[in-house]
mmCIF file as Biopython writes it, N, C-alpha, C and O atoms, coordinates in Angstrom:
data_model
#
loop_
_atom_site.group_PDB
_atom_site.id
_atom_site.type_symbol
_atom_site.label_atom_id
_atom_site.label_alt_id
_atom_site.label_comp_id
_atom_site.label_asym_id
_atom_site.label_entity_id
_atom_site.label_seq_id
_atom_site.pdbx_PDB_ins_code
_atom_site.Cartn_x
_atom_site.Cartn_y
_atom_site.Cartn_z
_atom_site.occupancy
_atom_site.B_iso_or_equiv
_atom_site.auth_seq_id
_atom_site.auth_asym_id
_atom_site.pdbx_PDB_model_num
ATOM 1   N N  . MET A ? 1  ? 110.836 102.130 117.558 1.0 0.0 1  A 1 
ATOM 2   C CA . MET A ? 1  ? 111.407 102.220 116.168 1.0 0.0 1  A 1 
ATOM 3   C C  . MET A ? 1  ? 111.690 103.827 115.769 1.0 0.0 1  A 1 
ATOM 4   O O  . MET A ? 1  ? 110.644 104.466 115.653 1.0 0.0 1  A 1 
ATOM 5   N N  . ALA A ? 2  ? 112.617 104.403 115.596 1.0 0.0 2  A 1 
ATOM 6   C CA . ALA A ? 2  ? 112.922 105.540 115.325 1.0 0.0 2  A 1 
ATOM 7   C C  . ALA A ? 2  ? 114.255 105.947 114.499 1.0 0.0 2  A 1 
ATOM 8   O O  . ALA A ? 2  ? 115.163 105.116 114.545 1.0 0.0 2  A 1 
ATOM 9   N N  . SER A ? 3  ? 114.435 106.888 113.901 1.0 0.0 3  A 1 
ATOM 10  C CA . SER A ? 3  ? 115.656 107.324 113.311 1.0 0.0 3  A 1 
ATOM 11  C C  . SER A ? 3  ? 116.891 107.760 114.526 1.0 0.0 3  A 1 
ATOM 12  O O  . SER A ? 3  ? 116.674 108.270 115.625 1.0 0.0 3  A 1 
ATOM 13  N N  . ASP A ? 4  ? 117.877 107.479 114.086 1.0 0.0 4  A 1 
ATOM 14  C CA . ASP A ? 4  ? 119.050 108.048 115.196 1.0 0.0 4  A 1 
ATOM 15  C C  . ASP A ? 4  ? 120.051 108.598 114.436 1.0 0.0 4  A 1 
ATOM 16  O O  . ASP A ? 4  ? 119.681 108.686 113.266 1.0 0.0 4  A 1 
ATOM 17  N N  . SER A ? 5  ? 121.170 109.006 114.615 1.0 0.0 5  A 1 
ATOM 18  C CA . SER A ? 5  ? 122.193 109.771 114.246 1.0 0.0 5  A 1 
ATOM 19  C C  . SER A ? 5  ? 122.764 108.961 113.003 1.0 0.0 5  A 1 
ATOM 20  O O  . SER A ? 5  ? 123.272 109.672 112.135 1.0 0.0 5  A 1 
ATOM 21  N N  . SER A ? 6  ? 122.764 107.843 112.816 1.0 0.0 6  A 1 
ATOM 22  C CA . SER A ? 6  ? 123.405 107.264 111.823 1.0 0.0 6  A 1 
ATOM 23  C C  . SER A ? 6  ? 122.535 106.677 110.821 1.0 0.0 6  A 1 
ATOM 24  O O  . SER A ? 6  ? 122.941 106.177 109.772 1.0 0.0 6  A 1 
ATOM 25  N N  . PHE A ? 7  ? 121.021 106.777 111.275 1.0 0.0 7  A 1 
ATOM 26  C CA . PHE A ? 7  ? 120.260 105.971 110.264 1.0 0.0 7  A 1 
ATOM 27  C C  . PHE A ? 7  ? 118.750 106.663 110.202 1.0 0.0 7  A 1 
ATOM 28  O O  . PHE A ? 7  ? 118.000 106.553 111.172 1.0 0.0 7  A 1 
ATOM 29  N N  . ASN A ? 8  ? 118.401 107.288 109.161 1.0 0.0 8  A 1 
ATOM 30  C CA . ASN A ? 8  ? 117.056 108.071 108.849 1.0 0.0 8  A 1 
ATOM 31  C C  . ASN A ? 8  ? 116.120 107.035 108.619 1.0 0.0 8  A 1 
ATOM 32  O O  . ASN A ? 8  ? 116.160 106.548 107.489 1.0 0.0 8  A 1 
ATOM 33  N N  . LEU A ? 9  ? 115.318 106.596 109.383 1.0 0.0 9  A 1 
ATOM 34  C CA . LEU A ? 9  ? 114.136 105.789 109.280 1.0 0.0 9  A 1 
ATOM 35  C C  . LEU A ? 9  ? 112.928 106.472 108.789 1.0 0.0 9  A 1 
ATOM 36  O O  . LEU A ? 9  ? 112.026 106.802 109.560 1.0 0.0 9  A 1 
ATOM 37  N N  . ARG A ? 10 ? 112.893 106.689 107.527 1.0 0.0 10 A 1 
ATOM 38  C CA . ARG A ? 10 ? 111.598 107.598 106.861 1.0 0.0 10 A 1 
ATOM 39  C C  . ARG A ? 10 ? 111.351 106.876 105.505 1.0 0.0 10 A 1 
ATOM 40  O O  . ARG A ? 10 ? 112.152 106.150 104.915 1.0 0.0 10 A 1 
ATOM 41  N N  . GLY A ? 11 ? 110.261 107.169 105.176 1.0 0.0 11 A 1 
ATOM 42  C CA . GLY A ? 11 ? 109.835 106.640 103.884 1.0 0.0 11 A 1 
ATOM 43  C C  . GLY A ? 11 ? 109.646 105.236 103.607 1.0 0.0 11 A 1 
ATOM 44  O O  . GLY A ? 11 ? 108.753 104.610 104.177 1.0 0.0 11 A 1 
ATOM 45  N N  . GLU A ? 12 ? 110.544 104.613 102.645 1.0 0.0 12 A 1 
ATOM 46  C CA . GLU A ? 12 ? 110.377 103.465 102.220 1.0 0.0 12 A 1 
ATOM 47  C C  . GLU A ? 12 ? 111.019 102.475 103.336 1.0 0.0 12 A 1 
ATOM 48  O O  . GLU A ? 12 ? 110.563 101.364 103.603 1.0 0.0 12 A 1 
ATOM 49  N N  . LYS A ? 13 ? 112.246 103.117 103.989 1.0 0.0 13 A 1 
ATOM 50  C CA . LYS A ? 13 ? 113.129 102.296 104.692 1.0 0.0 13 A 1 
ATOM 51  C C  . LYS A ? 13 ? 112.009 102.080 106.011 1.0 0.0 13 A 1 
ATOM 52  O O  . LYS A ? 13 ? 111.825 100.932 106.415 1.0 0.0 13 A 1 
ATOM 53  N N  . LYS A ? 14 ? 111.360 103.104 106.583 1.0 0.0 14 A 1 
ATOM 54  C CA . LYS A ? 14 ? 110.387 102.885 107.458 1.0 0.0 14 A 1 
ATOM 55  C C  . LYS A ? 14 ? 109.264 101.766 107.352 1.0 0.0 14 A 1 
ATOM 56  O O  . LYS A ? 14 ? 108.851 101.078 108.286 1.0 0.0 14 A 1 
ATOM 57  N N  . GLY A ? 15 ? 108.836 101.721 105.973 1.0 0.0 15 A 1 
ATOM 58  C CA . GLY A ? 15 ? 107.726 100.783 105.755 1.0 0.0 15 A 1 
ATOM 59  C C  . GLY A ? 15 ? 108.202 99.468  105.782 1.0 0.0 15 A 1 
ATOM 60  O O  . GLY A ? 15 ? 107.533 98.559  106.273 1.0 0.0 15 A 1 
ATOM 61  N N  . GLU A ? 16 ? 109.544 99.264  105.186 1.0 0.0 16 A 1 
ATOM 62  C CA . GLU A ? 16 ? 110.223 98.098  105.303 1.0 0.0 16 A 1 
ATOM 63  C C  . GLU A ? 16 ? 110.358 97.546  106.603 1.0 0.0 16 A 1 
ATOM 64  O O  . GLU A ? 16 ? 110.002 96.387  106.818 1.0 0.0 16 A 1 
ATOM 65  N N  . ALA A ? 17 ? 110.932 98.408  107.663 1.0 0.0 17 A 1 
ATOM 66  C CA . ALA A ? 17 ? 111.158 98.146  108.833 1.0 0.0 17 A 1 
ATOM 67  C C  . ALA A ? 17 ? 110.025 97.580  109.640 1.0 0.0 17 A 1 
ATOM 68  O O  . ALA A ? 17 ? 110.128 96.503  110.226 1.0 0.0 17 A 1 
ATOM 69  N N  . LEU A ? 18 ? 108.882 98.363  109.662 1.0 0.0 18 A 1 
ATOM 70  C CA . LEU A ? 18 ? 107.684 97.939  110.295 1.0 0.0 18 A 1 
ATOM 71  C C  . LEU A ? 18 ? 107.058 96.837  109.531 1.0 0.0 18 A 1 
ATOM 72  O O  . LEU A ? 18 ? 106.300 96.046  110.093 1.0 0.0 18 A 1 
ATOM 73  N N  . ALA A ? 19 ? 107.337 96.754  108.299 1.0 0.0 19 A 1 
ATOM 74  C CA . ALA A ? 19 ? 106.648 95.180  107.763 1.0 0.0 19 A 1 
ATOM 75  C C  . ALA A ? 19 ? 107.515 94.267  108.326 1.0 0.0 19 A 1 
ATOM 76  O O  . ALA A ? 19 ? 107.008 93.285  108.868 1.0 0.0 19 A 1 
ATOM 77  N N  . SER A ? 20 ? 108.838 94.394  108.313 1.0 0.0 20 A 1 
ATOM 78  C CA . SER A ? 20 ? 109.660 93.170  108.891 1.0 0.0 20 A 1 
ATOM 79  C C  . SER A ? 20 ? 109.371 92.759  110.473 1.0 0.0 20 A 1 
ATOM 80  O O  . SER A ? 20 ? 109.479 91.607  110.894 1.0 0.0 20 A 1 
ATOM 81  N N  . ARG A ? 21 ? 108.989 93.894  111.265 1.0 0.0 21 A 1 
ATOM 82  C CA . ARG A ? 21 ? 108.695 93.784  112.744 1.0 0.0 21 A 1 
ATOM 83  C C  . ARG A ? 21 ? 107.129 93.112  112.844 1.0 0.0 21 A 1 
ATOM 84  O O  . ARG A ? 21 ? 106.839 92.147  113.551 1.0 0.0 21 A 1 
ATOM 85  N N  . PHE A ? 22 ? 106.368 93.723  112.123 1.0 0.0 22 A 1 
ATOM 86  C CA . PHE A ? 22 ? 104.956 93.278  112.310 1.0 0.0 22 A 1 
ATOM 87  C C  . PHE A ? 22 ? 104.182 92.525  111.358 1.0 0.0 22 A 1 
ATOM 88  O O  . PHE A ? 22 ? 103.065 92.064  111.592 1.0 0.0 22 A 1 
ATOM 89  N N  . GLY A ? 23 ? 104.975 92.387  110.002 1.0 0.0 23 A 1 
ATOM 90  C CA . GLY A ? 23 ? 104.198 91.680  108.880 1.0 0.0 23 A 1 
ATOM 91  C C  . GLY A ? 23 ? 103.738 92.405  108.047 1.0 0.0 23 A 1 
ATOM 92  O O  . GLY A ? 23 ? 102.966 93.288  108.421 1.0 0.0 23 A 1 
ATOM 93  N N  . GLU A ? 24 ? 104.052 92.273  106.689 1.0 0.0 24 A 1 
ATOM 94  C CA . GLU A ? 24 ? 103.278 93.054  105.696 1.0 0.0 24 A 1 
ATOM 95  C C  . GLU A ? 24 ? 101.758 93.093  105.769 1.0 0.0 24 A 1 
ATOM 96  O O  . GLU A ? 24 ? 101.079 92.067  105.790 1.0 0.0 24 A 1 
ATOM 97  N N  . LYS A ? 25 ? 101.279 94.265  105.806 1.0 0.0 25 A 1 
ATOM 98  C CA . LYS A ? 25 ? 99.655  94.673  105.740 1.0 0.0 25 A 1 
ATOM 99  C C  . LYS A ? 25 ? 99.291  94.107  107.194 1.0 0.0 25 A 1 
ATOM 100 O O  . LYS A ? 25 ? 98.138  93.729  107.401 1.0 0.0 25 A 1 
ATOM 101 N N  . ALA A ? 26 ? 100.222 94.046  108.165 1.0 0.0 26 A 1 
ATOM 102 C CA . ALA A ? 26 ? 99.687  93.741  109.382 1.0 0.0 26 A 1 
ATOM 103 C C  . ALA A ? 26 ? 99.874  94.841  110.464 1.0 0.0 26 A 1 
ATOM 104 O O  . ALA A ? 26 ? 100.283 94.470  111.564 1.0 0.0 26 A 1 
ATOM 105 N N  . PHE A ? 27 ? 99.640  96.025  110.281 1.0 0.0 27 A 1 
ATOM 106 C CA . PHE A ? 27 ? 99.836  97.243  111.250 1.0 0.0 27 A 1 
ATOM 107 C C  . PHE A ? 27 ? 99.170  98.356  110.499 1.0 0.0 27 A 1 
ATOM 108 O O  . PHE A ? 27 ? 99.074  98.519  109.283 1.0 0.0 27 A 1 
ATOM 109 N N  . SER A ? 28 ? 98.767  99.026  111.416 1.0 0.0 28 A 1 
ATOM 110 C CA . SER A ? 28 ? 98.276  100.325 110.964 1.0 0.0 28 A 1 
ATOM 111 C C  . SER A ? 28 ? 99.161  101.521 111.050 1.0 0.0 28 A 1 
ATOM 112 O O  . SER A ? 28 ? 100.100 101.425 111.840 1.0 0.0 28 A 1 
ATOM 113 N N  . TYR A ? 29 ? 99.021  102.725 110.322 1.0 0.0 29 A 1 
ATOM 114 C CA . TYR A ? 29 ? 99.966  103.623 110.215 1.0 0.0 29 A 1 
ATOM 115 C C  . TYR A ? 29 ? 99.215  105.104 109.874 1.0 0.0 29 A 1 
ATOM 116 O O  . TYR A ? 29 ? 98.606  105.341 108.830 1.0 0.0 29 A 1 
ATOM 117 N N  . ALA A ? 30 ? 99.429  106.172 111.157 1.0 0.0 30 A 1 
ATOM 118 C CA . ALA A ? 30 ? 98.930  107.277 110.933 1.0 0.0 30 A 1 
ATOM 119 C C  . ALA A ? 30 ? 100.036 108.377 109.917 1.0 0.0 30 A 1 
ATOM 120 O O  . ALA A ? 30 ? 101.256 108.298 110.060 1.0 0.0 30 A 1 
ATOM 121 N N  . GLY A ? 31 ? 99.679  108.932 109.356 1.0 0.0 31 A 1 
ATOM 122 C CA . GLY A ? 31 ? 100.832 110.157 108.699 1.0 0.0 31 A 1 
ATOM 123 C C  . GLY A ? 31 ? 100.094 111.357 108.113 1.0 0.0 31 A 1 
ATOM 124 O O  . GLY A ? 31 ? 98.863  111.341 108.128 1.0 0.0 31 A 1 
ATOM 125 N N  . ASN A ? 32 ? 100.727 112.356 107.619 1.0 0.0 32 A 1 
ATOM 126 C CA . ASN A ? 32 ? 100.085 113.490 106.883 1.0 0.0 32 A 1 
ATOM 127 C C  . ASN A ? 32 ? 100.829 114.110 106.021 1.0 0.0 32 A 1 
ATOM 128 O O  . ASN A ? 32 ? 100.671 115.307 105.778 1.0 0.0 32 A 1 
ATOM 129 N N  . SER A ? 33 ? 101.906 113.228 105.343 1.0 0.0 33 A 1 
ATOM 130 C CA . SER A ? 33 ? 102.910 113.884 104.371 1.0 0.0 33 A 1 
ATOM 131 C C  . SER A ? 33 ? 102.954 112.704 103.221 1.0 0.0 33 A 1 
ATOM 132 O O  . SER A ? 33 ? 102.677 111.513 103.365 1.0 0.0 33 A 1 
ATOM 133 N N  . LYS A ? 34 ? 103.469 113.532 101.807 1.0 0.0 34 A 1 
ATOM 134 C CA . LYS A ? 34 ? 104.168 112.643 101.105 1.0 0.0 34 A 1 
ATOM 135 C C  . LYS A ? 34 ? 104.896 111.574 101.616 1.0 0.0 34 A 1 
ATOM 136 O O  . LYS A ? 34 ? 104.620 110.396 101.389 1.0 0.0 34 A 1 
ATOM 137 N N  . HIS A ? 35 ? 105.757 111.936 102.254 1.0 0.0 35 A 1 
ATOM 138 C CA . HIS A ? 35 ? 106.792 110.797 102.929 1.0 0.0 35 A 1 
ATOM 139 C C  . HIS A ? 35 ? 106.281 109.527 103.688 1.0 0.0 35 A 1 
ATOM 140 O O  . HIS A ? 35 ? 106.933 108.533 104.010 1.0 0.0 35 A 1 
ATOM 141 N N  . ASP A ? 36 ? 104.602 109.871 103.953 1.0 0.0 36 A 1 
ATOM 142 C CA . ASP A ? 36 ? 104.301 108.712 104.455 1.0 0.0 36 A 1 
ATOM 143 C C  . ASP A ? 36 ? 103.807 107.507 103.517 1.0 0.0 36 A 1 
ATOM 144 O O  . ASP A ? 36 ? 103.672 106.324 103.832 1.0 0.0 36 A 1 
ATOM 145 N N  . ILE A ? 37 ? 103.566 108.143 102.246 1.0 0.0 37 A 1 
ATOM 146 C CA . ILE A ? 37 ? 103.114 107.386 101.343 1.0 0.0 37 A 1 
ATOM 147 C C  . ILE A ? 37 ? 103.834 105.787 101.089 1.0 0.0 37 A 1 
ATOM 148 O O  . ILE A ? 37 ? 103.091 104.819 100.925 1.0 0.0 37 A 1 
ATOM 149 N N  . PRO A ? 38 ? 105.110 105.657 101.080 1.0 0.0 38 A 1 
ATOM 150 C CA . PRO A ? 38 ? 105.772 104.544 100.722 1.0 0.0 38 A 1 
ATOM 151 C C  . PRO A ? 38 ? 105.349 103.469 102.298 1.0 0.0 38 A 1 
ATOM 152 O O  . PRO A ? 38 ? 105.123 102.259 102.313 1.0 0.0 38 A 1 
ATOM 153 N N  . VAL A ? 39 ? 105.358 104.299 103.305 1.0 0.0 39 A 1 
ATOM 154 C CA . VAL A ? 39 ? 105.052 103.467 104.333 1.0 0.0 39 A 1 
ATOM 155 C C  . VAL A ? 39 ? 103.363 102.899 104.473 1.0 0.0 39 A 1 
ATOM 156 O O  . VAL A ? 39 ? 102.972 101.903 105.082 1.0 0.0 39 A 1 
ATOM 157 N N  . TRP A ? 40 ? 102.780 103.614 103.912 1.0 0.0 40 A 1 
ATOM 158 C CA . TRP A ? 40 ? 101.314 103.189 103.635 1.0 0.0 40 A 1 
ATOM 159 C C  . TRP A ? 40 ? 101.177 102.003 102.730 1.0 0.0 40 A 1 
ATOM 160 O O  . TRP A ? 40 ? 100.205 101.250 102.793 1.0 0.0 40 A 1 
ATOM 161 N N  . LYS A ? 41 ? 102.202 101.845 101.859 1.0 0.0 41 A 1 
ATOM 162 C CA . LYS A ? 41 ? 101.975 100.624 100.901 1.0 0.0 41 A 1 
ATOM 163 C C  . LYS A ? 41 ? 102.379 99.369  101.486 1.0 0.0 41 A 1 
ATOM 164 O O  . LYS A ? 41 ? 102.352 98.293  100.889 1.0 0.0 41 A 1 
ATOM 165 N N  . HIS A ? 42 ? 102.782 99.562  102.768 1.0 0.0 42 A 1 
ATOM 166 C CA . HIS A ? 42 ? 103.068 98.391  103.664 1.0 0.0 42 A 1 
ATOM 167 C C  . HIS A ? 42 ? 102.127 97.903  104.818 1.0 0.0 42 A 1 
ATOM 168 O O  . HIS A ? 42 ? 102.136 96.838  105.436 1.0 0.0 42 A 1 
ATOM 169 N N  . ALA A ? 43 ? 101.176 99.184  104.943 1.0 0.0 43 A 1 
ATOM 170 C CA . ALA A ? 43 ? 100.437 99.014  106.159 1.0 0.0 43 A 1 
ATOM 171 C C  . ALA A ? 43 ? 99.082  98.441  105.727 1.0 0.0 43 A 1 
ATOM 172 O O  . ALA A ? 43 ? 98.808  98.388  104.528 1.0 0.0 43 A 1 
ATOM 173 N N  . GLY A ? 44 ? 98.205  98.000  106.684 1.0 0.0 44 A 1 
ATOM 174 C CA . GLY A ? 44 ? 96.996  97.129  106.479 1.0 0.0 44 A 1 
ATOM 175 C C  . GLY A ? 44 ? 96.178  98.246  106.624 1.0 0.0 44 A 1 
ATOM 176 O O  . GLY A ? 44 ? 95.305  98.234  105.756 1.0 0.0 44 A 1 
ATOM 177 N N  . GLU A ? 45 ? 96.101  99.239  107.391 1.0 0.0 45 A 1 
ATOM 178 C CA . GLU A ? 45 ? 95.277  100.276 107.558 1.0 0.0 45 A 1 
ATOM 179 C C  . GLU A ? 45 ? 96.187  101.715 107.551 1.0 0.0 45 A 1 
ATOM 180 O O  . GLU A ? 45 ? 97.239  101.942 108.150 1.0 0.0 45 A 1 
ATOM 181 N N  . VAL A ? 46 ? 95.418  102.581 106.676 1.0 0.0 46 A 1 
ATOM 182 C CA . VAL A ? 46 ? 95.956  104.090 106.541 1.0 0.0 46 A 1 
ATOM 183 C C  . VAL A ? 46 ? 95.191  105.114 107.302 1.0 0.0 46 A 1 
ATOM 184 O O  . VAL A ? 46 ? 94.007  105.359 107.068 1.0 0.0 46 A 1 
ATOM 185 N N  . ILE A ? 47 ? 95.914  105.720 108.242 1.0 0.0 47 A 1 
ATOM 186 C CA . ILE A ? 47 ? 95.089  106.811 108.975 1.0 0.0 47 A 1 
ATOM 187 C C  . ILE A ? 47 ? 95.558  108.043 108.463 1.0 0.0 47 A 1 
ATOM 188 O O  . ILE A ? 47 ? 96.772  108.226 108.548 1.0 0.0 47 A 1 
ATOM 189 N N  . VAL A ? 48 ? 94.715  109.121 107.837 1.0 0.0 48 A 1 
ATOM 190 C CA . VAL A ? 48 ? 95.703  110.243 107.480 1.0 0.0 48 A 1 
ATOM 191 C C  . VAL A ? 48 ? 95.051  111.463 108.647 1.0 0.0 48 A 1 
ATOM 192 O O  . VAL A ? 48 ? 93.870  111.608 108.964 1.0 0.0 48 A 1 
ATOM 193 N N  . VAL A ? 49 ? 95.990  112.075 109.027 1.0 0.0 49 A 1 
ATOM 194 C CA . VAL A ? 49 ? 95.732  112.972 110.242 1.0 0.0 49 A 1 
ATOM 195 C C  . VAL A ? 49 ? 96.108  114.444 109.411 1.0 0.0 49 A 1 
ATOM 196 O O  . VAL A ? 49 ? 97.185  114.581 108.830 1.0 0.0 49 A 1 
ATOM 197 N N  . ASN A ? 50 ? 95.271  115.295 109.440 1.0 0.0 50 A 1 
ATOM 198 C CA . ASN A ? 50 ? 95.722  116.702 109.014 1.0 0.0 50 A 1 
ATOM 199 C C  . ASN A ? 50 ? 96.651  116.918 107.629 1.0 0.0 50 A 1 
ATOM 200 O O  . ASN A ? 50 ? 97.687  117.578 107.553 1.0 0.0 50 A 1 
ATOM 201 N N  . PRO A ? 51 ? 96.036  116.231 106.646 1.0 0.0 51 A 1 
ATOM 202 C CA . PRO A ? 51 ? 96.979  115.996 105.608 1.0 0.0 51 A 1 
ATOM 203 C C  . PRO A ? 51 ? 97.497  117.159 104.646 1.0 0.0 51 A 1 
ATOM 204 O O  . PRO A ? 51 ? 96.733  117.905 104.034 1.0 0.0 51 A 1 
ATOM 205 N N  . GLU A ? 52 ? 98.626  117.210 104.598 1.0 0.0 52 A 1 
ATOM 206 C CA . GLU A ? 52 ? 99.291  118.431 103.860 1.0 0.0 52 A 1 
ATOM 207 C C  . GLU A ? 52 ? 98.496  118.639 102.277 1.0 0.0 52 A 1 
ATOM 208 O O  . GLU A ? 52 ? 98.076  117.643 101.689 1.0 0.0 52 A 1 
ATOM 209 N N  . ARG A ? 53 ? 98.380  119.740 101.803 1.0 0.0 53 A 1 
ATOM 210 C CA . ARG A ? 53 ? 97.903  119.925 100.593 1.0 0.0 53 A 1 
ATOM 211 C C  . ARG A ? 53 ? 97.978  119.123 99.554  1.0 0.0 53 A 1 
ATOM 212 O O  . ARG A ? 53 ? 99.146  119.085 99.168  1.0 0.0 53 A 1 
ATOM 213 N N  . GLY A ? 54 ? 97.150  118.338 98.798  1.0 0.0 54 A 1 
ATOM 214 C CA . GLY A ? 54 ? 97.132  117.401 97.752  1.0 0.0 54 A 1 
ATOM 215 C C  . GLY A ? 54 ? 97.696  116.061 98.070  1.0 0.0 54 A 1 
ATOM 216 O O  . GLY A ? 54 ? 98.063  115.270 97.201  1.0 0.0 54 A 1 
ATOM 217 N N  . LEU A ? 55 ? 97.746  115.856 99.246  1.0 0.0 55 A 1 
ATOM 218 C CA . LEU A ? 55 ? 98.171  114.411 99.589  1.0 0.0 55 A 1 
ATOM 219 C C  . LEU A ? 55 ? 96.991  113.490 99.369  1.0 0.0 55 A 1 
ATOM 220 O O  . LEU A ? 55 ? 97.348  112.531 98.685  1.0 0.0 55 A 1 
ATOM 221 N N  . LEU A ? 56 ? 95.692  113.435 99.708  1.0 0.0 56 A 1 
ATOM 222 C CA . LEU A ? 56 ? 94.812  112.761 99.237  1.0 0.0 56 A 1 
ATOM 223 C C  . LEU A ? 56 ? 94.931  112.350 97.750  1.0 0.0 56 A 1 
ATOM 224 O O  . LEU A ? 56 ? 95.021  111.170 97.408  1.0 0.0 56 A 1 
ATOM 225 N N  . ASP A ? 57 ? 94.928  113.247 97.005  1.0 0.0 57 A 1 
ATOM 226 C CA . ASP A ? 57 ? 95.046  113.238 95.676  1.0 0.0 57 A 1 
ATOM 227 C C  . ASP A ? 57 ? 96.138  112.286 95.207  1.0 0.0 57 A 1 
ATOM 228 O O  . ASP A ? 57 ? 95.950  111.537 94.248  1.0 0.0 57 A 1 
ATOM 229 N N  . LYS A ? 58 ? 97.275  112.319 95.883  1.0 0.0 58 A 1 
ATOM 230 C CA . LYS A ? 58 ? 98.553  111.481 95.451  1.0 0.0 58 A 1 
ATOM 231 C C  . LYS A ? 58 ? 98.012  110.190 95.862  1.0 0.0 58 A 1 
ATOM 232 O O  . LYS A ? 58 ? 98.019  109.330 94.981  1.0 0.0 58 A 1 
ATOM 233 N N  . VAL A ? 59 ? 97.464  109.803 97.200  1.0 0.0 59 A 1 
ATOM 234 C CA . VAL A ? 59 ? 97.327  108.654 97.463  1.0 0.0 59 A 1 
ATOM 235 C C  . VAL A ? 59 ? 96.249  107.851 96.528  1.0 0.0 59 A 1 
ATOM 236 O O  . VAL A ? 59 ? 96.479  106.752 96.023  1.0 0.0 59 A 1 
ATOM 237 N N  . GLY A ? 60 ? 95.091  108.557 96.393  1.0 0.0 60 A 1 
ATOM 238 C CA . GLY A ? 60 ? 94.092  108.097 95.729  1.0 0.0 60 A 1 
ATOM 239 C C  . GLY A ? 60 ? 93.534  106.741 96.173  1.0 0.0 60 A 1 
ATOM 240 O O  . GLY A ? 60 ? 93.150  106.701 97.342  1.0 0.0 60 A 1 
ATOM 241 N N  . ASP A ? 61 ? 93.419  105.591 95.423  1.0 0.0 61 A 1 
ATOM 242 C CA . ASP A ? 61 ? 92.812  104.460 95.624  1.0 0.0 61 A 1 
ATOM 243 C C  . ASP A ? 61 ? 93.772  103.495 95.827  1.0 0.0 61 A 1 
ATOM 244 O O  . ASP A ? 61 ? 93.367  102.333 95.798  1.0 0.0 61 A 1 
ATOM 245 N N  . SER A ? 62 ? 95.014  103.696 96.037  1.0 0.0 62 A 1 
ATOM 246 C CA . SER A ? 62 ? 95.951  102.882 96.242  1.0 0.0 62 A 1 
ATOM 247 C C  . SER A ? 62 ? 95.934  102.383 97.571  1.0 0.0 62 A 1 
ATOM 248 O O  . SER A ? 62 ? 96.540  101.334 97.788  1.0 0.0 62 A 1 
ATOM 249 N N  . ALA A ? 63 ? 95.259  103.036 98.619  1.0 0.0 63 A 1 
ATOM 250 C CA . ALA A ? 63 ? 95.210  102.863 100.220 1.0 0.0 63 A 1 
ATOM 251 C C  . ALA A ? 63 ? 93.678  102.694 100.527 1.0 0.0 63 A 1 
ATOM 252 O O  . ALA A ? 63 ? 92.831  103.244 99.821  1.0 0.0 63 A 1 
ATOM 253 N N  . ASP A ? 64 ? 93.405  102.029 101.447 1.0 0.0 64 A 1 
ATOM 254 C CA . ASP A ? 64 ? 92.108  101.684 101.930 1.0 0.0 64 A 1 
ATOM 255 C C  . ASP A ? 64 ? 92.146  102.793 103.352 1.0 0.0 64 A 1 
ATOM 256 O O  . ASP A ? 64 ? 92.372  102.438 104.509 1.0 0.0 64 A 1 
ATOM 257 N N  . ILE A ? 65 ? 91.936  103.822 103.008 1.0 0.0 65 A 1 
ATOM 258 C CA . ILE A ? 65 ? 91.782  104.705 104.242 1.0 0.0 65 A 1 
ATOM 259 C C  . ILE A ? 65 ? 90.876  104.682 105.265 1.0 0.0 65 A 1 
ATOM 260 O O  . ILE A ? 65 ? 89.749  105.008 104.893 1.0 0.0 65 A 1 
ATOM 261 N N  . ILE A ? 66 ? 90.972  104.414 106.412 1.0 0.0 66 A 1 
ATOM 262 C CA . ILE A ? 66 ? 90.007  104.028 107.298 1.0 0.0 66 A 1 
ATOM 263 C C  . ILE A ? 66 ? 89.624  105.510 108.452 1.0 0.0 66 A 1 
ATOM 264 O O  . ILE A ? 66 ? 88.735  105.517 109.304 1.0 0.0 66 A 1 
ATOM 265 N N  . PHE A ? 67 ? 90.293  106.298 108.236 1.0 0.0 67 A 1 
ATOM 266 C CA . PHE A ? 67 ? 89.980  107.526 108.785 1.0 0.0 67 A 1 
ATOM 267 C C  . PHE A ? 67 ? 90.875  108.777 108.163 1.0 0.0 67 A 1 
ATOM 268 O O  . PHE A ? 67 ? 92.063  108.741 107.841 1.0 0.0 67 A 1 
ATOM 269 N N  . GLU A ? 68 ? 90.119  109.697 108.103 1.0 0.0 68 A 1 
ATOM 270 C CA . GLU A ? 68 ? 90.473  111.044 107.451 1.0 0.0 68 A 1 
ATOM 271 C C  . GLU A ? 68 ? 90.281  112.208 108.395 1.0 0.0 68 A 1 
ATOM 272 O O  . GLU A ? 68 ? 90.524  113.355 108.018 1.0 0.0 68 A 1 
#
């Protein structure tokens, strides 16, 4: 599952695509930027890898972070 020349699979669109394929809250997702927040809303597990400055403050308690 990836972007191509005609479709940018990022943010909410990526979250919806993953939820459609694997089920809502039925997948883990690793990310490091504000663009991953909409995807994490659909993920059952959130993995934060080398986050950009301020990202964890933006996520707050809205996600159950399993690894930071």
